LUMTORRO-376895 format. One line per field, with one value per atom (N, C-alpha, C, O): residue in one letter; atom name; z, y, x; residue number from 1. Coordinates in Angstrom, 3 decimals, always signed. Layout:
N
resn	c(a, ...);
name	c(CA, ...);
up	c(Z, ...);
north	c(Y, ...);
east	c(X, ...);
resi	c(NUM, ...);
***
This chain:
141
resn	c(x, x, x, x, x, x, x, x, x, x, x, x, x, x, x, x, x, x, x, x, x, x, x, x, x, x, x, x, x, x, x, x, x, x, x, x, x, x, x, x, x, x, x, x, x, x, x, x, x, x, x, x, x, x, x, x, x, x, x, x, x, x, x, x, x, x, x, x, x, x, x, x, x, x, x, x, x, x, x, x, x, x, x, x, x, x, x, x, x, x, x, x, x, x, x, x, x, x, x, x, x, x, x, x, x, x, x, x, x, x, x, x, x, x, x, x, x, x, x, x, x, x, x, x, x, x, x, x, x, x, x, x, x, x, x, x, x, x, x, x, x, x, x, x, x, x, x, x, x, x, x, x, x, x, x, x, x, x, x, x, x, x, x, x, x, x, x, x, x, x, x, x, x, x, x, x, x, x, x, x, x, x, x, x, x, x, x, x, x, x, x, x, x, x, x, x, x, x, x, x, x, x, x, x, x, x, x, x, x, x, x, x, x, x, x, x, x, x, x, x, x, x, x, x, x, x, x, x, x, x, x, x, x, x, x, x, x, x, x, x, x, x, x, x, x, x, x, x, x, x, x, x, x, x, x, x, x, x, x, x, x, x, x, x, x, x, x, x, x, x, x, x, x, x, x, x, x, x, x, x, x, x, x, x, x, x, x, x, x, x, x, x, x, x, x, x, x, x, x, x, x, x, x, x, x, x, x, x, x, x, x, x, x, x, x, x, x, x, x, x, x, x, x, x, x, x, x, x, x, x, x, x, x, x, x, x, x, x, x, x, x, x, x, x, x, x, x, x, x, x, x, x, x, x, x, x, x, x, x, x, x, x, x, x, x, x, x, x, x, x, x, x, x, x, x, x, x, x, x, x, x, x, x, x, x, x, x, x, x, x, x, x, x, x, x, x, x, x, x, x, x, x, x, x, x, x, x, x, x, x, x, x, x, x, x, x, x, x, x, x, x, x, x, x, x, x, x, x, x, x, x, x, x, x, x, x, x, x, x, x, x, x, x, x, x, x, x, x, x, x, x, x, x, x, x, x, x, x, x, x, x, x, x, x, x, x, x, x, x, x, x, x, x, x, x, x, x, x, x, x, x, x, x, x, x, x, x, x, x, x, x, x, x, x, x, x, x, x, x, x, x, x, x, x, x, x, x, x, x, x, x, x, x, x, x, x, x, x, x, x, x, x, x, x, x, x, x, x, x, x, x, x, x, x, x, x, x, x, x, x, x, x, x, x, x, x, x, x, x, x, x, x, x, x, x, x, x, x, x, x, x, x, x, x);
name	c(N, CA, C, O, N, CA, C, O, N, CA, C, O, N, CA, C, O, N, CA, C, O, N, CA, C, O, N, CA, C, O, N, CA, C, O, N, CA, C, O, N, CA, C, O, N, CA, C, O, N, CA, C, O, N, CA, C, O, N, CA, C, O, N, CA, C, O, N, CA, C, O, N, CA, C, O, N, CA, C, O, N, CA, C, O, N, CA, C, O, N, CA, C, O, N, CA, C, O, N, CA, C, O, N, CA, C, O, N, CA, C, O, N, CA, C, O, N, CA, C, O, N, CA, C, O, N, CA, C, O, N, CA, C, O, N, CA, C, O, N, CA, C, O, N, CA, C, O, N, CA, C, O, N, CA, C, O, N, CA, C, O, N, CA, C, O, N, CA, C, O, N, CA, C, O, N, CA, C, O, N, CA, C, O, N, CA, C, O, N, CA, C, O, N, CA, C, O, N, CA, C, O, N, CA, C, O, N, CA, C, O, N, CA, C, O, N, CA, C, O, N, CA, C, O, N, CA, C, O, N, CA, C, O, N, CA, C, O, N, CA, C, O, N, CA, C, O, N, CA, C, O, N, CA, C, O, N, CA, C, O, N, CA, C, O, N, CA, C, O, N, CA, C, O, N, CA, C, O, N, CA, C, O, N, CA, C, O, N, CA, C, O, N, CA, C, O, N, CA, C, O, N, CA, C, O, N, CA, C, O, N, CA, C, O, N, CA, C, O, N, CA, C, O, N, CA, C, O, N, CA, C, O, N, CA, C, O, N, CA, C, O, N, CA, C, O, N, CA, C, O, N, CA, C, O, N, CA, C, O, N, CA, C, O, N, CA, C, O, N, CA, C, O, N, CA, C, O, N, CA, C, O, N, CA, C, O, N, CA, C, O, N, CA, C, O, N, CA, C, O, N, CA, C, O, N, CA, C, O, N, CA, C, O, N, CA, C, O, N, CA, C, O, N, CA, C, O, N, CA, C, O, N, CA, C, O, N, CA, C, O, N, CA, C, O, N, CA, C, O, N, CA, C, O, N, CA, C, O, N, CA, C, O, N, CA, C, O, N, CA, C, O, N, CA, C, O, N, CA, C, O, N, CA, C, O, N, CA, C, O, N, CA, C, O, N, CA, C, O, N, CA, C, O, N, CA, C, O, N, CA, C, O, N, CA, C, O, N, CA, C, O, N, CA, C, O, N, CA, C, O, N, CA, C, O, N, CA, C, O, N, CA, C, O, N, CA, C, O, N, CA, C, O, N, CA, C, O, N, CA, C, O, N, CA, C, O, N, CA, C, O, N, CA, C, O, N, CA, C, O, N, CA, C, O, N, CA, C, O, N, CA, C, O, N, CA, C, O, N, CA, C, O, N, CA, C, O, N, CA, C, O, N, CA, C, O, N, CA, C, O, N, CA, C, O, N, CA, C, O, N, CA, C, O);
up	c(+84.015, +84.428, +84.642, +85.164, +84.256, +84.400, +85.836, +86.643, +86.143, +87.495, +87.923, +89.090, +86.983, +87.302, +87.709, +88.684, +86.956, +87.290, +88.644, +89.464, +88.887, +90.169, +91.300, +92.367, +91.063, +92.072, +92.424, +93.597, +91.407, +91.638, +92.410, +93.335, +92.026, +92.719, +94.165, +95.078, +94.373, +95.730, +96.582, +97.773, +95.993, +96.742, +97.152, +98.228, +96.286, +96.602, +97.695, +98.642, +97.563, +98.517, +99.838, +100.903, +99.783, +100.976, +101.121, +100.758, +101.644, +101.680, +102.557, +102.404, +103.451, +104.331, +103.701, +104.335, +102.472, +101.782, +102.159, +101.826, +102.849, +103.248, +102.148, +102.300, +101.080, +99.989, +99.436, +99.591, +98.800, +98.280, +96.826, +96.534, +95.923, +94.496, +94.107, +92.998, +95.000, +94.715, +94.941, +94.407, +95.735, +96.033, +94.960, +94.648, +94.383, +93.365, +93.898, +95.093, +93.001, +93.367, +94.129, +95.145, +93.641, +94.290, +95.731, +96.627, +95.955, +97.314, +98.192, +99.358, +97.625, +98.393, +98.803, +99.943, +97.876, +98.183, +99.253, +100.169, +99.135, +100.138, +101.520, +102.489, +101.628, +102.918, +103.500, +104.702, +102.648, +103.128, +103.619, +104.675, +102.849, +103.274, +104.579, +105.465, +104.694, +105.920, +107.121, +108.225, +106.894, +107.977, +108.269, +109.432, +107.236, +107.400, +107.446, +108.214, +106.641, +106.534, +106.485, +105.455, +107.547, +107.501, +107.208, +106.665, +107.558, +107.293, +105.799, +105.408, +104.978, +103.528, +103.021, +102.060, +103.654, +103.220, +103.609, +103.113, +104.483, +104.915, +104.150, +104.660, +102.942, +102.168, +101.875, +101.625, +101.904, +101.603, +102.618, +102.293, +103.834, +104.838, +104.409, +104.678, +103.744, +103.264, +102.104, +101.907, +101.344, +100.187, +100.578, +99.767, +101.792, +102.242, +102.194, +101.986, +102.383, +102.368, +100.971, +100.772, +100.021, +98.686, +97.969, +97.380, +98.006, +97.300, +97.883, +97.124, +99.213, +99.738, +99.424, +99.161, +99.450, +99.143, +97.693, +97.385, +96.813, +95.394, +95.138, +94.090, +96.085, +95.928, +96.368, +96.119, +97.015, +97.491, +96.294, +95.393, +96.306, +95.244, +95.623, +96.489, +94.982, +95.346, +95.060, +95.746, +94.044, +93.759, +94.943, +95.322, +95.520, +96.690, +97.864, +98.593, +98.042, +99.115, +98.917, +99.879, +97.678, +97.378, +97.758, +98.348, +97.424, +97.765, +99.278, +99.796, +99.975, +101.435, +102.043, +103.030, +101.456, +101.942, +101.793, +102.703, +100.652, +100.447, +101.471, +102.020, +101.729, +102.707, +104.104, +104.849, +104.464, +105.762, +105.878, +106.892, +104.842, +104.851, +104.933, +105.691, +104.147, +104.182, +105.542, +106.051, +106.134, +107.463, +108.509, +109.399, +108.395, +109.329, +109.192, +110.189, +107.969, +107.740, +108.365, +108.937, +108.254, +108.848, +110.369, +110.987, +110.969, +112.430, +112.840, +113.843, +112.065, +112.329, +112.257, +113.095, +111.265, +111.118, +112.314, +112.839, +112.740, +113.896, +115.155, +115.971, +115.309, +116.469, +116.460, +117.478, +115.312, +115.254, +115.462, +116.044, +114.994, +115.211, +116.686, +117.224, +117.345, +118.757, +119.654, +120.752, +119.206, +120.003, +120.158, +121.150, +119.186, +119.217, +120.021, +120.218, +120.489, +121.229, +122.693, +123.388, +123.150, +124.533, +125.484, +125.077, +126.780, +127.813, +127.690, +128.210, +127.027, +126.903, +126.105, +126.334, +125.185, +124.337, +124.710, +123.955, +125.868, +126.270, +126.358, +125.826, +127.018, +127.162, +125.799, +125.471, +125.022, +123.681, +122.834, +122.157, +122.885, +122.110, +122.571, +121.748, +123.894, +124.425, +123.951, +123.561, +123.987, +123.541, +122.047, +121.610, +121.268, +119.828, +119.551, +118.649, +120.317, +120.148, +120.402, +119.653, +121.480, +121.789, +120.658, +120.215, +120.213, +119.133, +117.865, +117.216, +117.524, +116.300, +116.351, +115.339, +117.515, +117.653, +117.270, +116.483, +117.814, +117.498, +116.091, +115.395, +115.671, +114.342, +113.243, +112.243, +113.424, +112.416, +112.285, +111.181, +113.417, +113.383, +112.661, +111.865, +112.944, +112.293, +110.789, +109.991, +110.409, +108.982, +108.271, +107.138, +108.935, +108.347, +108.140, +107.106, +109.117, +109.016, +107.876, +107.078, +107.807, +106.741, +105.383, +104.407, +105.324, +104.074, +103.620, +102.433, +104.576, +104.258, +103.733, +102.758, +104.376, +103.914, +102.520, +101.665, +102.304, +101.007, +99.923, +98.819, +100.244, +99.303, +98.984, +97.833, +100.015, +99.814, +98.919, +98.061, +99.115, +98.267, +96.821, +95.910, +96.616, +95.261, +94.601, +93.424, +95.353, +94.816, +94.483, +93.461, +95.356, +95.101, +93.872, +93.089, +93.706, +92.530, +91.269, +90.256, +91.333, +90.182, +89.847, +88.677, +90.878, +90.650, +90.017, +89.143, +90.451, +89.883, +88.413, +87.572, +88.121, +86.736, +85.856, +84.740, +86.358, +85.611, +85.421, +84.355, +86.464, +86.388, +85.217, +84.544, +84.975, +83.878, +82.557, +81.591, +82.530, +81.276, +80.835, +79.653, +81.755, +81.413, +81.943, +82.757, +81.468, +81.911, +83.016, +82.768, +84.232, +85.336, +85.059, +85.575, +84.253, +83.985, +83.069, +83.012, +82.354, +81.457, +81.964, +81.301, +83.119, +83.661, +85.011, +85.943, +85.142, +86.427, +87.519, +87.236, +88.763, +89.897, +89.897, +90.110, +89.656, +89.732, +88.713, +88.974, +87.562, +86.547, +87.007, +86.715, +87.727, +88.234, +89.274, +89.345, +90.078, +91.122, +90.508, +91.213);
north	c(+74.163, +74.964, +74.043, +72.938, +74.475, +73.648, +73.599, +74.471, +72.577, +72.418, +73.590, +73.982, +74.149, +75.270, +76.485, +77.163, +76.761, +77.888, +77.676, +78.594, +76.483, +76.178, +76.338, +76.856, +75.900, +75.997, +77.461, +77.801, +78.330, +79.764, +80.380, +81.166, +80.019, +80.534, +80.064, +80.844, +78.804, +78.270, +78.941, +79.170, +79.255, +79.949, +81.340, +81.831, +81.968, +83.289, +83.180, +83.966, +82.209, +82.036, +81.474, +81.870, +80.573, +79.915, +80.296, +79.508, +81.489, +81.946, +81.108, +81.185, +80.329, +79.535, +78.219, +77.431, +77.978, +76.766, +75.546, +74.423, +75.745, +74.622, +74.344, +74.655, +73.785, +73.459, +72.092, +71.595, +71.519, +70.172, +70.186, +70.507, +69.842, +69.872, +68.771, +68.779, +67.833, +66.759, +67.206, +66.607, +68.261, +68.782, +69.813, +70.668, +69.756, +70.737, +72.165, +72.408, +73.098, +74.500, +75.067, +75.740, +74.796, +75.333, +74.836, +75.595, +73.573, +73.036, +73.691, +73.995, +73.902, +74.547, +75.949, +76.359, +76.683, +78.042, +77.993, +78.814, +77.035, +76.877, +76.648, +77.273, +75.776, +75.467, +76.703, +76.956, +77.463, +78.670, +79.679, +80.287, +79.854, +80.771, +80.316, +81.130, +79.037, +78.505, +78.791, +79.035, +78.756, +78.998, +80.483, +80.887, +81.293, +82.714, +83.645, +84.607, +83.378, +84.264, +83.458, +83.458, +82.783, +81.930, +82.701, +82.131, +83.996, +84.778, +84.922, +85.118, +84.828, +84.913, +83.716, +83.836, +82.589, +81.384, +81.386, +80.566, +82.291, +82.391, +83.471, +84.015, +83.781, +84.847, +84.569, +85.501, +83.307, +82.986, +83.617, +83.899, +83.842, +84.519, +85.948, +86.464, +86.590, +87.956, +88.000, +89.010, +86.929, +86.901, +86.914, +87.285, +86.519, +86.486, +87.875, +87.996, +88.921, +90.288, +90.889, +91.965, +90.219, +90.782, +90.901, +91.943, +89.868, +89.915, +90.974, +91.778, +91.007, +92.077, +93.470, +94.391, +93.626, +94.934, +95.324, +96.507, +94.348, +94.662, +95.118, +95.695, +94.862, +95.257, +96.703, +97.248, +97.317, +98.686, +99.622, +99.604, +100.416, +101.397, +102.666, +103.421, +102.901, +104.024, +105.366, +106.357, +105.381, +106.606, +106.941, +108.105, +105.917, +106.097, +106.643, +107.520, +106.125, +106.612, +108.086, +108.854, +108.474, +109.887, +110.759, +111.825, +110.314, +111.071, +111.176, +112.226, +110.099, +110.113, +111.053, +111.734, +111.090, +112.013, +113.455, +114.264, +113.782, +115.141, +115.443, +116.544, +114.465, +114.658, +114.883, +115.728, +114.137, +114.339, +115.746, +116.420, +116.178, +117.508, +118.589, +119.549, +118.432, +119.421, +119.438, +120.510, +118.282, +118.201, +118.876, +119.560, +118.679, +119.306, +120.832, +121.551, +121.313, +122.766, +123.314, +124.404, +122.560, +123.002, +123.074, +124.015, +122.074, +122.080, +123.252, +123.915, +123.501, +124.639, +125.952, +126.837, +126.065, +127.264, +127.387, +128.484, +126.285, +126.292, +126.728, +127.475, +126.260, +126.646, +128.137, +128.809, +128.659, +130.096, +130.937, +132.020, +130.450, +131.154, +131.132, +132.131, +129.981, +129.866, +130.736, +131.103, +131.069, +131.956, +133.339, +134.026, +133.738, +135.063, +135.070, +136.130, +133.903, +133.829, +134.231, +134.405, +134.375, +134.787, +133.608, +132.471, +133.899, +132.870, +131.700, +130.617, +131.898, +130.828, +129.629, +128.490, +129.894, +128.827, +128.454, +127.754, +128.914, +128.686, +127.193, +126.770, +126.397, +124.957, +124.263, +123.415, +124.642, +124.070, +124.352, +123.466, +125.596, +125.990, +125.214, +124.774, +125.047, +124.308, +122.845, +122.294, +122.228, +120.837, +120.708, +119.740, +121.681, +121.656, +121.775, +121.118, +122.603, +122.741, +121.400, +120.999, +120.713, +119.405, +118.410, +117.682, +118.402, +117.494, +117.793, +116.885, +119.071, +119.451, +119.050, +118.654, +119.154, +118.775, +117.311, +116.994, +116.424, +114.998, +114.683, +113.847, +115.347, +115.079, +115.493, +114.790, +116.621, +117.063, +116.054, +115.767, +115.521, +114.521, +113.257, +112.678, +112.836, +111.638, +111.853, +110.987, +112.990, +113.280, +113.375, +112.917, +113.967, +114.062, +112.670, +112.399, +111.798, +110.428, +109.673, +109.009, +109.780, +109.108, +109.681, +108.942, +110.984, +111.627, +111.134, +110.904, +110.975, +110.472, +109.042, +108.705, +108.202, +106.823, +106.788, +106.003, +107.644, +107.726, +108.136, +107.591, +109.087, +109.526, +108.395, +108.211, +107.644, +106.510, +105.456, +104.880, +105.201, +104.235, +104.711, +103.932, +105.994, +106.542, +106.396, +106.047, +106.661, +106.530, +105.074, +104.783, +104.167, +102.745, +102.254, +101.462, +102.721, +102.333, +102.894, +102.202, +104.145, +104.724, +103.921, +103.664, +103.526, +102.724, +101.384, +100.898, +100.797, +99.525, +99.695, +98.861, +100.767, +101.040, +101.240, +100.725, +101.986, +102.211, +100.902, +100.650, +100.064, +98.765, +97.947, +97.252, +98.034, +97.283, +98.047, +97.665, +99.129, +99.839, +100.755, +101.082, +101.166, +102.055, +103.451, +103.661, +104.397, +105.776, +106.014, +105.864, +106.382, +106.567, +107.618, +107.509, +108.631, +109.655, +109.158, +109.754, +108.063, +107.517, +106.211, +105.615, +105.786, +104.504, +104.758, +105.210, +104.480, +104.702, +103.783, +102.700, +104.227, +103.450, +102.025, +101.081, +101.869, +100.546, +99.593, +98.398, +100.125, +99.288, +98.926, +97.835, +99.844, +99.566, +98.473, +97.672, +98.446, +97.428, +96.125, +95.126);
east	c(+102.413, +103.531, +104.725, +104.573, +105.869, +107.059, +107.539, +107.218, +108.306, +108.821, +109.697, +109.687, +110.454, +111.340, +110.509, +110.833, +109.429, +108.549, +107.905, +107.865, +107.405, +106.779, +107.784, +107.455, +108.984, +110.026, +110.290, +110.444, +110.343, +110.569, +109.402, +109.605, +108.195, +107.015, +107.017, +106.746, +107.320, +107.337, +108.415, +108.204, +109.552, +110.602, +110.124, +110.464, +109.334, +108.794, +107.737, +107.735, +106.845, +105.758, +106.271, +105.797, +107.216, +107.758, +109.231, +110.105, +109.523, +110.907, +111.834, +113.053, +111.296, +112.150, +112.586, +113.288, +112.181, +112.586, +111.775, +112.154, +110.663, +109.809, +108.801, +107.620, +109.232, +108.335, +108.689, +109.804, +107.717, +107.867, +107.415, +106.263, +108.312, +107.982, +107.009, +106.475, +106.776, +105.833, +104.391, +103.457, +104.218, +102.881, +102.531, +103.361, +101.315, +100.928, +101.033, +100.863, +101.315, +101.518, +100.319, +100.489, +99.113, +97.910, +97.811, +97.440, +98.138, +98.096, +99.153, +98.905, +100.324, +101.395, +100.991, +101.211, +100.400, +99.945, +98.858, +98.846, +97.955, +96.898, +97.506, +97.075, +98.485, +99.095, +99.783, +99.703, +100.452, +101.125, +100.085, +100.256, +99.007, +97.950, +97.312, +97.048, +97.068, +96.465, +97.356, +96.870, +98.659, +99.611, +99.783, +99.785, +99.926, +100.274, +99.070, +99.067, +98.050, +96.878, +95.587, +94.913, +95.227, +94.030, +92.748, +91.801, +92.699, +91.487, +91.200, +90.049, +92.218, +92.030, +91.226, +90.466, +91.393, +90.695, +89.221, +88.449, +88.830, +87.444, +86.680, +85.701, +87.117, +86.488, +85.013, +84.249, +84.608, +83.208, +82.264, +81.111, +82.732, +81.905, +81.607, +80.522, +82.559, +82.357, +81.369, +80.695, +81.276, +80.396, +78.918, +78.069, +78.607, +77.217, +76.586, +75.379, +77.384, +76.870, +76.836, +76.271, +77.425, +77.549, +76.209, +75.920, +75.396, +74.115, +73.183, +72.641, +72.973, +72.107, +72.648, +71.875, +73.971, +74.557, +74.296, +74.147, +74.240, +74.012, +72.582, +72.291, +71.692, +70.289, +70.033, +68.957, +71.014, +70.841, +70.739, +71.578, +69.720, +69.523, +70.282, +69.839, +71.419, +72.258, +71.574, +71.821, +70.716, +69.976, +69.069, +68.935, +68.451, +67.604, +68.424, +67.961, +69.636, +70.503, +70.848, +70.883, +71.100, +71.385, +70.199, +70.375, +68.989, +67.786, +67.627, +67.249, +67.914, +67.823, +68.858, +68.579, +70.048, +71.079, +70.615, +70.799, +70.016, +69.492, +68.398, +68.345, +67.524, +66.455, +67.034, +66.538, +68.074, +68.720, +69.302, +69.120, +69.995, +70.603, +69.537, +69.675, +68.469, +67.383, +66.702, +66.374, +66.485, +65.885, +66.748, +66.244, +68.051, +68.989, +68.937, +69.002, +68.821, +68.713, +67.434, +67.435, +66.349, +65.076, +65.178, +64.679, +65.828, +66.001, +66.886, +66.623, +67.929, +68.821, +68.035, +68.211, +67.181, +66.334, +65.382, +65.189, +64.796, +63.890, +64.627, +64.088, +65.855, +66.663, +66.939, +66.774, +67.361, +67.655, +66.393, +66.460, +65.258, +63.990, +63.613, +63.136, +63.831, +63.458, +64.337, +63.919, +65.542, +66.407, +65.783, +66.023, +64.992, +64.357, +63.063, +62.469, +62.615, +61.355, +61.495, +60.494, +62.699, +62.916, +62.962, +63.199, +62.730, +62.879, +61.904, +62.175, +60.799, +59.806, +60.347, +59.939, +61.253, +61.804, +63.228, +63.903, +63.693, +65.083, +65.431, +66.458, +64.593, +64.843, +64.770, +65.600, +63.763, +63.614, +64.852, +65.373, +65.312, +66.491, +67.724, +68.527, +67.873, +69.014, +68.982, +70.012, +67.806, +67.666, +67.950, +68.573, +67.494, +67.774, +69.270, +69.790, +69.956, +71.411, +72.111, +73.002, +71.688, +72.262, +71.989, +72.877, +70.747, +70.364, +71.160, +71.679, +71.247, +71.964, +73.434, +74.013, +74.021, +75.434, +75.633, +76.525, +74.817, +74.968, +74.456, +75.032, +73.377, +72.816, +73.788, +73.932, +74.448, +75.426, +76.562, +77.026, +77.004, +78.077, +77.609, +78.348, +76.375, +75.832, +75.654, +76.011, +75.111, +74.905, +76.244, +76.387, +77.217, +78.557, +79.150, +79.760, +78.970, +79.478, +78.800, +79.463, +77.471, +76.721, +77.115, +77.251, +77.294, +77.698, +79.069, +79.299, +79.970, +81.309, +81.245, +81.918, +80.439, +80.272, +79.648, +80.058, +78.658, +77.997, +78.992, +78.980, +79.840, +80.864, +81.848, +82.245, +82.232, +83.148, +82.509, +83.178, +81.216, +80.507, +80.539, +80.818, +80.253, +80.275, +81.636, +81.727, +82.684, +84.046, +84.364, +84.984, +83.934, +84.180, +83.420, +83.945, +82.194, +81.412, +82.073, +82.169, +82.526, +83.230, +84.478, +84.761, +85.224, +86.436, +86.083, +86.801, +84.991, +84.541, +84.152, +84.487, +83.454, +83.049, +84.278, +84.337, +85.255, +86.500, +87.250, +87.812, +87.257, +87.930, +87.401, +88.162, +86.088, +85.489, +85.518, +84.857, +86.292, +86.532, +85.404, +85.298, +84.573, +83.465, +83.737, +84.636, +82.949, +83.061, +82.030, +80.834, +82.461, +81.514, +80.438, +79.326, +80.753, +79.749, +78.634, +77.559, +78.895, +77.871, +77.256, +76.407, +77.686, +77.224, +76.550, +77.215, +75.251, +74.587, +75.133, +75.645, +75.016, +75.515, +74.996, +75.756, +73.697, +73.104, +73.725, +73.867, +74.090, +74.729, +76.146, +76.636, +76.801, +78.142, +78.156, +79.089, +77.114, +77.027, +76.596, +76.457);
resi	c(1, 1, 1, 1, 2, 2, 2, 2, 3, 3, 3, 3, 4, 4, 4, 4, 5, 5, 5, 5, 6, 6, 6, 6, 7, 7, 7, 7, 8, 8, 8, 8, 9, 9, 9, 9, 10, 10, 10, 10, 11, 11, 11, 11, 12, 12, 12, 12, 13, 13, 13, 13, 14, 14, 14, 14, 15, 15, 15, 15, 16, 16, 16, 16, 17, 17, 17, 17, 18, 18, 18, 18, 19, 19, 19, 19, 20, 20, 20, 20, 21, 21, 21, 21, 22, 22, 22, 22, 23, 23, 23, 23, 24, 24, 24, 24, 25, 25, 25, 25, 26, 26, 26, 26, 27, 27, 27, 27, 28, 28, 28, 28, 29, 29, 29, 29, 30, 30, 30, 30, 31, 31, 31, 31, 32, 32, 32, 32, 33, 33, 33, 33, 34, 34, 34, 34, 35, 35, 35, 35, 36, 36, 36, 36, 37, 37, 37, 37, 38, 38, 38, 38, 39, 39, 39, 39, 40, 40, 40, 40, 41, 41, 41, 41, 42, 42, 42, 42, 43, 43, 43, 43, 44, 44, 44, 44, 45, 45, 45, 45, 46, 46, 46, 46, 47, 47, 47, 47, 48, 48, 48, 48, 49, 49, 49, 49, 50, 50, 50, 50, 51, 51, 51, 51, 52, 52, 52, 52, 53, 53, 53, 53, 54, 54, 54, 54, 55, 55, 55, 55, 56, 56, 56, 56, 57, 57, 57, 57, 58, 58, 58, 58, 59, 59, 59, 59, 60, 60, 60, 60, 61, 61, 61, 61, 62, 62, 62, 62, 63, 63, 63, 63, 64, 64, 64, 64, 65, 65, 65, 65, 66, 66, 66, 66, 67, 67, 67, 67, 68, 68, 68, 68, 69, 69, 69, 69, 70, 70, 70, 70, 71, 71, 71, 71, 72, 72, 72, 72, 73, 73, 73, 73, 74, 74, 74, 74, 75, 75, 75, 75, 76, 76, 76, 76, 77, 77, 77, 77, 78, 78, 78, 78, 79, 79, 79, 79, 80, 80, 80, 80, 81, 81, 81, 81, 82, 82, 82, 82, 83, 83, 83, 83, 84, 84, 84, 84, 85, 85, 85, 85, 86, 86, 86, 86, 87, 87, 87, 87, 88, 88, 88, 88, 89, 89, 89, 89, 90, 90, 90, 90, 91, 91, 91, 91, 92, 92, 92, 92, 93, 93, 93, 93, 94, 94, 94, 94, 95, 95, 95, 95, 96, 96, 96, 96, 97, 97, 97, 97, 98, 98, 98, 98, 99, 99, 99, 99, 100, 100, 100, 100, 101, 101, 101, 101, 102, 102, 102, 102, 103, 103, 103, 103, 104, 104, 104, 104, 105, 105, 105, 105, 106, 106, 106, 106, 107, 107, 107, 107, 108, 108, 108, 108, 109, 109, 109, 109, 110, 110, 110, 110, 111, 111, 111, 111, 112, 112, 112, 112, 113, 113, 113, 113, 114, 114, 114, 114, 115, 115, 115, 115, 116, 116, 116, 116, 117, 117, 117, 117, 118, 118, 118, 118, 119, 119, 119, 119, 120, 120, 120, 120, 121, 121, 121, 121, 122, 122, 122, 122, 123, 123, 123, 123, 124, 124, 124, 124, 125, 125, 125, 125, 126, 126, 126, 126, 127, 127, 127, 127, 128, 128, 128, 128, 129, 129, 129, 129, 130, 130, 130, 130, 131, 131, 131, 131, 132, 132, 132, 132, 133, 133, 133, 133, 134, 134, 134, 134, 135, 135, 135, 135, 136, 136, 136, 136, 137, 137, 137, 137, 138, 138, 138, 138, 139, 139, 139, 139, 140, 140, 140, 140, 141, 141, 141, 141);
***
């Protein structure tokens, strides 16, 4: 890269004019990042989670999501059935209502995360020039 190009880049990266044309561009950028955004330089810590995450079978997660939803429907059905049992099931019904309230929130949260993962995988597949409808999740990861 020519000195003029480096000078322009350095002016962009170091707007206060604190740059030295004797220092290589990569080093100058490193120093600016270390000063302004040190967390960017610690990206290797984030990479530790990448390999285990790539081993997750997204198809398995989809099946588990369906099982969670079906289980929640069964509990909901049990609750509505217990309401017809009269006073003998009053405490049971009350406890099921409490459980369902928190369980629905948890399932909704997990479902939202699962949806976000699917969207991110689709975006990754598109980024690499593939069609998400023809590329399985595992291949995208």
